[in-house]
C-alpha positions in Angstrom: 1.9 4.6 -14.5 0.4 5.7 -11.1 1.4 9.4 -11.1 -0.1 9.8 -14.7 -3.4 8.2 -13.7 -5.0 11.1 -11.9 -3.8 13.6 -14.3 -5.2 11.5 -17.1 -8.6 11.3 -15.3 -8.8 14.9 -14.6 -7.4 16.5 -17.8 -8.1 13.9 -20.6 -11.5 12.5 -19.3 -12.5 15.6 -17.3 -13.6 13.9 -14.1 -13.9 15.6 -10.7 -11.7 15.0 -7.7 -14.5 13.1 -5.8 -14.7 10.5 -8.8 -10.9 10.2 -8.7 -11.2 9.4 -5.0 -14.0 6.9 -5.6 -12.1 5.1 -8.4 -9.0 4.8 -6.4 -10.7 4.1 -3.2 -12.7 1.2 -4.8 -9.4 0.0 -6.6 -7.2 0.1 -3.4 -10.0 -1.4 -1.3 -10.6 -4.2 -3.6 -7.0 -5.3 -3.7 -6.7 -5.1 0.1 -9.9 -6.9 0.8 -9.2 -9.7 -1.7 -6.0 -10.2 0.1 -7.8 -11.5 3.0 -9.5 -14.1 1.0 -6.4 -15.1 -1.1 -4.4 -15.4 2.1 -6.8 -17.9 3.6 -7.0 -19.7 0.2 -3.2 -20.0 0.0 -3.0 -21.3 3.6 -5.9 -23.7 3.2 -4.5 -25.3 0.1 -0.8 -24.9 0.9 0.3 -23.4 -2.3 1.5 -19.9 -2.0 3.4 -19.7 -5.2 0.6 -20.8 -7.4 -1.8 -18.3 -6.0 0.7 -15.4 -6.3 1.3 -16.4 -9.9 -2.3 -16.1 -10.7 -2.4 -12.6 -9.2 0.6 -11.3 -10.9 -0.9 -12.6 -14.3 -4.2 -10.9 -13.7 -2.4 -7.5 -12.9 -0.3 -7.8 -16.1 -3.5 -8.2 -18.2 -5.6 -5.6 -16.4 -3.2 -2.5 -16.3 -3.0 -2.0 -20.1 -6.9 -2.0 -20.4 -6.8 1.6 -19.0 -5.2 2.7 -22.4 -8.6 1.8 -24.1 -10.8 3.7 -21.7 -12.9 6.6 -22.9 -14.9 7.2 -19.8 -14.2 6.9 -16.2 -16.3 3.8 -15.5 -14.0 1.9 -17.9 -11.0 3.2 -16.0 -12.7 2.0 -12.8 -13.2 -1.6 -14.3 -9.5 -1.7 -15.4 -8.3 -0.5 -12.0 -10.6 -3.0 -10.2 -9.0 -5.8 -12.3 -5.5 -4.5 -11.7 -6.0 -4.3 -7.8 -8.0 -7.5 -7.8 -4.8 -9.2 -9.2 -2.7 -7.4 -6.6 -5.1 -8.7 -3.8 -4.7 -12.2 -5.0 -0.8 -12.1 -5.0 0.1 -10.0 -2.0 -0.8 -12.4 1.1 0.8 -15.6 -0.4 3.9 -13.6 -1.5 4.3 -12.1 2.0 3.9 -15.6 3.5 6.6 -16.8 1.2 8.7 -14.0 2.4 7.9 -14.7 6.1 8.7 -18.4 5.7 12.0 -17.8 4.0 13.7 -16.0 7.2 14.0 -16.4 10.8 11.7 -14.6 13.3 14.5 -12.3 14.3 15.1 -11.2 10.7 11.3 -10.7 9.8 11.4 -6.9 9.9 14.6 -6.8 7.8 12.9 -9.2 5.2 9.7 -7.0 5.0 11.8 -3.9 4.8 13.9 -5.3 2.0 10.7 -6.2 0.1 9.4 -2.6 0.6 12.8 -1.1 -0.5 12.7 -3.1 -3.8 8.9 -2.3 -4.4 9.5 1.4 -4.0 12.8 1.3 -6.0 10.6 0.0 -8.9 8.3 2.9 -8.1 11.0 5.3 -8.6 12.2 3.8 -11.8 8.7 3.4 -13.3 7.5 7.1 -13.1 11.1 8.2 -14.4 10.7 5.9 -17.3 7.1 7.2 -17.9 8.5 10.7 -17.8 11.2 9.9 -20.5 8.5 8.3 -22.7 6.3 11.5 -22.3 9.1 13.6 -23.1 10.0 11.5 -26.2 6.4 12.2 -27.5 4.7 9.0 -26.5 1.0 9.3 -25.5 -0.2 8.4 -22.0 -2.5 5.6 -23.3 0.5 4.0 -25.1 2.5 4.2 -21.9 -0.3 2.3 -20.2 -0.1 -0.4 -22.8 3.6 -0.7 -22.1 2.9 -1.7 -18.6 2.0 -5.2 -19.7 5.8 -6.0 -20.1 7.1 -5.5 -16.6 3.8 -7.1 -15.3 4.4 -10.2 -17.4 8.1 -10.4 -16.4 6.9 -10.4 -12.7 4.5 -13.1 -13.3 7.2 -15.3 -15.0 9.7 -14.7 -12.3 7.5 -15.7 -9.4 7.6 -19.2 -10.9 11.2 -19.5 -10.0 10.9 -18.5 -6.4 11.7 -21.3 -3.9 8.7 -22.3 -1.8 9.4 -23.7 1.6 7.4 -26.7 2.6 6.7 -26.2 6.2 3.4 -24.2 5.8 1.7 -27.1 3.9 1.3 -29.1 7.2 -1.5 -26.5 8.0 -3.2 -26.9 4.9 -6.9 -28.2 5.0 -7.6 -27.2 8.6 -7.4 -23.4 8.6 -10.5 -21.2 8.8 -10.9 -17.7 7.6 -11.0 -16.3 11.2 -9.2 -14.6 13.9 -9.1 -18.0 15.8 -5.5 -18.7 17.1 -4.2 -15.2 16.8 -2.8 -13.5 19.9 -5.1 -10.8 21.6 -2.8 -8.1 20.6 -3.5 -8.9 16.9 -7.1 -7.5 17.4 -5.7 -4.3 18.8 -3.4 -3.9 15.8 -6.4 -4.4 13.5 -8.3 -1.6 15.5 -5.5 1.1 15.3 -4.7 0.1 11.6 -8.4 0.7 10.7 -8.6 3.9 12.6 -5.5 5.4 10.9 -6.7 4.1 7.3 -9.9 6.0 7.8 -7.9 9.1 7.2 -5.4 7.7 4.7 -7.1 8.6 1.5 -5.5 7.7 -2.0 -2.2 9.2 -2.9 -3.9 10.6 -6.1 -4.9 13.6 -4.0 -1.3 14.4 -3.3 -0.7 14.5 -7.1 -3.7 16.6 -7.6 -2.6 18.9 -4.8 0.8 19.4 -6.6 -1.0 20.2 -9.9 -3.3 22.7 -8.0 -0.2 24.7 -7.3 0.7 25.0 -11.1 3.2 22.1 -11.1 3.8 20.7 -14.6 3.3 16.9 -15.4 7.1 16.6 -15.4 7.7 18.2 -11.9 4.7 16.3 -10.5 6.1 13.0 -11.6 9.5 14.0 -10.3 7.9 14.8 -6.9 6.2 11.4 -6.8 9.4 9.6 -7.8 11.2 11.6 -5.0 8.6 10.3 -2.5 9.3 6.6 -3.6 13.0 7.1 -3.6 12.9 8.2 0.1 10.5 5.3 1.0 12.9 2.9 -0.8 16.0 4.1 1.0 14.3 4.1 4.4 12.4 0.8 4.2 15.3 -1.6 4.9 16.9 0.4 7.7 13.5 0.8 9.3 12.8 -3.0 9.1 16.2 -3.8 10.7 15.6 -1.3 13.5 12.2 -2.7 14.1 13.9 -6.2 14.8 16.2 -4.6 17.3 14.1 -2.1 19.2 10.6 -3.3 18.6 7.8 -2.3 16.1 5.4 -0.2 18.1 7.6 3.0 18.4 8.5 2.9 14.8 4.8 2.5 13.8 3.8 5.4 16.0 6.5 7.6 14.6 5.2 6.8 11.0 1.6 7.7 11.9 2.7 10.9 13.6 4.8 11.8 10.6 1.8 11.2 8.4 -0.2 13.6 10.5 2.5 16.3 10.3 2.9 15.9 6.5 -0.9 16.0 5.9 -1.2 19.1 7.8 1.7 20.5 5.7 -0.2 19.6 2.5 -3.2 21.6 4.0 -1.3 24.6 5.0 1.2 24.8 2.0 1.2 28.2 0.3 3.2 27.5 -2.7 4.6 24.7 -5.0 8.2 24.9 -3.5 6.7 23.1 -0.4 5.6 20.3 -2.5 9.2 19.1 -2.8 9.8 19.0 0.9 6.4 17.5 1.7 6.7 14.7 -0.9 10.2 13.8 0.4 9.0 13.8 4.1 6.0 11.8 3.2 8.3 9.0 1.7 9.3 8.3 5.4 5.8 7.2 6.2 5.5 4.0 4.3 9.2 3.2 5.1 8.0 3.3 8.8 4.7 1.5 8.5 4.1 -0.7 5.5 6.7 -3.5 6.0 6.7 -3.0 9.9 2.9 -3.3 10.0 3.0 -6.6 8.1 5.9 -7.9 10.2 3.9 -7.2 13.4 0.8 -8.9 12.0 3.0 -12.1 11.4 4.5 -11.6 14.9 1.0 -11.8 16.4 -0.3 -14.6 14.2 0.0 -17.3 17.0 -1.2 -20.6 15.5 -3.2 -18.9 12.6 -1.9 -19.2 9.0 0.6 -16.4 8.1 -1.0 -15.7 4.7 -4.5 -15.4 6.5 -3.3 -12.9 9.1 -1.6 -10.6 6.5 -4.7 -10.9 4.4 -7.1 -10.0 7.3 -4.6 -7.1 8.2 -4.6 -5.9 4.5 -8.4 -6.3 4.2 -8.8 -4.0 7.3 -6.9 -1.4 5.5 -8.8 -1.8 2.3 -12.2 -1.5 3.9 -11.4 1.7 5.8 -9.4 3.4 3.0 -12.4 3.0 0.6 -14.3 5.4 3.0 -11.2 7.6 3.4 -10.9 8.2 -0.3 -14.4 8.9 -0.9 -14.8 11.3 2.1 -11.5 12.9 1.0 -12.9 13.5 -2.4 -16.2 14.9 -1.0 -14.2 17.3 1.3 -12.1 18.4 -1.6 -15.1 19.2 -3.8 -17.6 20.5 -1.2 -15.3 22.4 1.2 -11.7 22.9 0.0 -8.6 20.8 -1.0 -7.1 21.7 2.4 -10.0 20.1 4.2 -9.2 16.6 2.8 -5.6 16.8 4.3 -6.7 18.3 7.7 -9.1 15.3 8.0 -6.4 12.8 7.4 -4.1 14.7 9.9 -6.7 14.5 12.7 -7.4 10.8 12.1 -3.7 9.8 12.0 -3.0 11.7 15.2 -5.8 9.8 17.0 -4.3 6.5 15.6 -0.8 7.6 16.8 -2.2 7.9 20.3 -3.9 4.6 20.3 -0.7 2.8 19.0 1.1 4.0 22.1 -1.8 3.2 24.5 -3.0 -0.3 23.4 -0.2 -2.1 21.3 2.5 -4.1 23.0 5.9 -2.5 23.2 7.5 -5.8 22.1 6.3 -8.6 19.9 9.1 -11.0 20.4 7.9 -14.5 20.4 8.8 -15.2 24.2 6.9 -12.0 25.3 4.1 -11.8 22.7 2.6 -15.2 24.1 1.5 -13.2 27.2 -0.1 -10.4 25.2 
């Protein structure tokens, strides 16, 4: 439903871009910051799967509530519940993933998870497009999101949960204690980058501003997710072999270039190129960033370090989305993307300057 949401807000409910940025900023920040708490909770009590099930269930119930919204505060409430559920599930799910593979395959595992997540994000918008073409209203499509959400909640019950993390339960604190020093530097560069990484809703609105139809806008967004899905697993495997820092820097640098492109684009034909290129950014950063966080966990709980990493992104992206919306309204749409490009360029430089070139266990102990 994601590519339909900003269109629904601006055309059906008539809200301004800064409100779209506020809604999505709060929603994304909520999910990512709650991840920090749920990660510690899962580590502390030693039950990853149970915590993840609660999160998936809440998301399944919250998404359809958008269908009943007649004003933007109601959409905000529904999105808050949706992302709150995501925040609960992500860290324990990622910890289950990390516990299920060897250290040398961690990048591959997170890359595979990102590939499958983005594959769903291709199929979902295409299915939504088919339903719109068949005459189904957007609110009814939002109601149908309960079905895949409920299926995901049921399926997590059948995931095997390794037992080794439970020996840590009961003695973990919600802190950076036990992590390697390089973990703090990872949080710094991640936060710096995320200050310019506003909600993807602005990309959809940018496409609409060039006169693209709902159909072509959804297809552009599906293309972005298709490229991300195709690139995530190879990027994860490559990070296991050559290290994560270089790929993370390439991803941030690509983001800077693509956002500059969105700012300078003169016609809608460029949207196809830019959305496709933008798909490489999450492929090179999402799974690799989490894998690096786990690499640098030290003696801290894995769900906790992934949670704190995600909370850092959430806190800074809230500001990024609101600032992006204000720049869009008060100056121009291009200024939103120029701002993101400048911030990501600064983060790219810092990645190369302060992050370790390798996070292999034998070397990371010294970092």
